[in-house]
N, C-alpha and C positions, 0 to 999 in steps of 0.2 A: 113896726119891729118885726124883723124876719125871724126865722126859726133859729134856735140856738145851735152852736157848733160844739161838739164834744170830741174828745180823742179817746178811742178805745185802747185800753191799756194792756190788752192781751199780748201784744208783740213787744211790750216794754217791761215784762215781768221780771227780767233780770236786774232791773233797777228798783231801788226802794220807791215806794209810792210818793214820798215827799220830793224826790228828785224829778219824777215824772210830772208831778203837780207844778213844780217850779218852772219846768220847761214849757208846759202847756200854757201856763199863765203868761209867760214872757212872749210866746208866739201869738197870743190873742184868742185862745180858745175860751169858750164860755164855761166849759165843764169837762168832766171825764165820764166815760162809760167804764165802770170799774170791773176788771176781770177778777174772778174768784180763784186766783192762783197767785203765786209769788206772795208778797206781803200786802197786796193791794186791797183785797177784801176777803177775809178768811171766815167762811160760814160757821165753822165749829167755834171759833172765838166769839163770833157775834151771838151765838146761842148760849155760850157758857159764861160770858163776862158782860155784865150790865154796862160797863164803861166803854166797851170796845167800839160800839157803833157811834157813841158820842165823840170818841176820839177821832174816828174817820171824818165825821162832820166837821170837827174843829180844824183838822188838817186841811180839808178842802177850803174852808172859810178863810184860813190864813192866806191862801192864794187867790181868793175871790172866785172860786170855782163852784159850780153846781154839779149835782149828779141826778140824772133822770132814769138811769137803768144800771143794773149790774148784770154780768154775763158769766154763766157757768157751763160753757161748752164742753169742757173736758169730762166733768162728771156726768153730765147729761148723755154724753156719747155712750156710756157704759150701761144705761138703763135697759136697752133692749137690743144691744149689738149681738151678733152671732157671726163668727166666733168671738169669744173673749180670750185674748192671748197677750203675748209680751208687748204688743203695741200699746195696749191699755195700761199695762204696768208702768210704761214709760211716761204716761200723762196723768195718772191718778195719784192722789195722796195715798200714803202707805196704809192709812186707816180704812180707806175704801177698797184698796186692792186686797188687803188681808193675806190669806193664804193662796189667793189666785183662783180658788174654785169658782167656776163661772157664775153659777146661780147666786152664790153668796155675794160676788161682786155686784151683780145686777140689783140685788135687794138693798145692799148698802148704798149704792148709787141712787136708787129711788128715794130712800129716806133722806139722803143729802139734798136732793132736788126739792123735797118738801120743805126742809129746813131753809133752803135758799129763798123760797117764797116768804117764809116767816122773817128771815133776816132782811129781805128787801123791804117788807112792811115796816120793820123797826127803823130802817134807814130813811123811810119816807118816800120810797120810789114805788111805782106801780107796774113796772115792767122788768121781767127777767128774760134776757136773751140767751139762747143756747141751742144745743144740738139734742136730738132724741136718740141717736143710734138707729139701727135698722136690722131686723132679723132676716131681711131678704136682699140686702145690697149685694151680697156675694153671688146672687143669681143674675146680676144685671146683664151679663153677656147672653143670657137665655140659651146657653149651651153648657152642658147637656140640656136637652129640652126641658123646660120648666112647666109643669102642669099648672093650670090656673088655680086649682085649689091650694097649691103651695103658696102662691102669691096672696090669695085671700086669707090664708092662715097667718101670713106675715102681718097684714094690716090688722087682723083681729088681735094678734099678740101685742102689737103696738098699743092698741086701744086698751087692752086689759092691763098693761103695765102703766100706761100714762094716765088713765082716767082717775085712779086713786090719788095720783100726784096733783092733777088738776083740781080735784075736790079741795085740797088744801089751798090752792091758789084762789079759788072762789071764796073760801072761808076768810082769807086775810085781805081780799080786795086787790090782788096782784094778778097780772096777766102774763102768760108765757109767750114769747115771740120766738118761734122756731126759725132758725136760719136755713133757708132752702139751699141745699148744698149736696154735692155728690158725697156718698157714704151715709146719707140720712134717709129716713122713711119718705120724706118729700125732697126731691132733688131737682125736679123740673115742673113744667106746667101740669101735666096729667097726674103725676104722683102727688102733687099738692092738692089737686081736686080729690083724689082718692083718700088722702090722709084726712082732710076735713070731713069727708063723708064717714070715715071709719069712727070718728069721735062725735058724730052727730052735730057737727058745726058748733060745738059749745063755745061760748064766748071767751072762756079762759084761755083758749088756744088760738093764737094768731101767728103772724109771720114777721120775721126780721128780713127786710128787703136788702139784698146785697147783689148789685148787678154783675159783679165780677164773675160769679158762678154761672151766670146765664149766657153771657155773650159767647163764650167758647163752646157752649152747647147749642148755639143757634137760636136761643130764646130771646125775644124782644123784651128788655127790662121795663120799658115804659108801658107797653101793653099789659105786662104782668101786674103792674101797679093798678091799672084801670080794671083789670079782670078780678082782682082780689082786693078791691077798694076798702071793704069793711074789715079786712084782716091785716092791714099794714099797721102793725103796732110799734114798729121801730125801724129806723133806717141806718144801715151801715154803708159807707161810701168807700169802695175799693174798685180799682180798675183792672182790666185784663186785656191782653193783646194776643190775637191769634196770629201766629207766624206762618205766612203763606209762601215764603220765598223759594224753597227748593223742591217741594213735592215729596220730601222724606219725613217731614215732621208730623207726627200723629197727634190727633186731638186728645188721646188718652194719656199723653205725657211720657210714654215709653219707659216708665220707672227711672227716669232721669232726675237729678236734683233740680230744685228750683233755680232759675236763672241760667241753667245750661242752655246754650244757644241751639242745641239740637231738639229741644222740646217744641211741640206743636203750639203751645200757648204758655203764657206765664202771667203772673200778677205784675202790674206796673203801677207807678204812682198815678194818682187821680189826674186825669186830663192827658195822659200819655198813652192811652189805650183805645179800645174800640167802643167804649160806652159813650153814647150820645147824651151827655149830661144835661144839655138844654131840654131835650125831649123829656128826660126823666123829671126834671124840676117842674116842667109844665104839667106832667102827669100828677105829681104830688100836690100841686096847686089844685088841680081839677078834683081830686078826691078830698081836699080839705085837710090834708095832713099838716099838723102844726107842731109836731114833736121835734126832737133833736135830730140833727144831721151829724152822724158820728163817723169820723174819719178813721179808717182802719188801715194803717200802714202795713204793707206786706210785699214790698218790692225788694227782692233779694239782689237786684242790680243797682240799687241806689241807697246811699246812706240815709238812715231814717231821720237824722238831724237836718237833712236837706228836704227830704220828701214830705215830712209831716207839716212843716210850715208852708211849703209850696202848695200842698193840697188845700190847705185852709184858704190861702189867698185866692186860688182859682174858684173854689166853691162860693166864696163870698161874692164874687162877681155875678154869680148865677142865682143867688138866693133872694130873688125878687118875690113879692107877694102877688097873688091873684088880685086884680083890681076890684075895688068895691063898686057896686052899681053896674050898669050894663053899658055896652058899646053905644047903644042908642041914647042913653042918658048923656054921654060925653059929646056925641056928634049930632044928635038930633034925629028923631025917628022918621022925619019926612025928607031926609037928604037923599 
């Protein structure tokens, strides 16, 4: 039995959960990675209504779907972001945004991420996927010149804000899988190392591996799996393509909309980009990852009703298991 395939519902939050569940079931997905926005999984309702979580379970069971993780990227982003501004107002529930005063937003977001762990435990899942935000992402260009102590303070602030959240994750037996992603405290190889060091490599904090954010930065996604083998708590599959045609397209995206052909890179459907999926599956086999493979559709140039089932079919062809026994056992050690 290979790893289960789930569909991340974050890009489907405009549809009711029941409609997404129906589609995913018809396409052959094994389950859903539930986003904590839209009506898919509402943390405040899970905390306030004893019947809410059972209702979500019943809905998934109706379509023979499982759930292995929930995701709260949007609220997690606000925990330690700097600045907090109208971008956050656009993604946060009104009860988290409040009056928009920055520290109040961060504090309410932190409490919500604690409740997300509690809600996950009630649902019976042990992984929450999400973002952390970053107090130092705005310094990424390193100009004006950024003193090292400013960077150090940023990692210290991240740890100060997230350690109390992770204490709750420990208490309820849930792990947080941070998606390594530009705009986060960990966005590439070396910032991931620094992030893990900042929180003392505590087990409650691991990684959601998504190769799409690595290939356009020049990071090898398969080696990332091997280097952080003990921290790969969840896998999201999304592809990206670097556009090299005309010498004008910048890797930073030029503030152009997704799918604008002038961009230097863009998300594309799984198998249509620069991720070497075979190498990545072999790396997941090597580290013994047996959790879900979650498809995240985010191709602004392809209809999702085509892209989501197509991605599933491609990944199914690669979802082999590492063989049991050794090569010598199969062919003979004296050959």
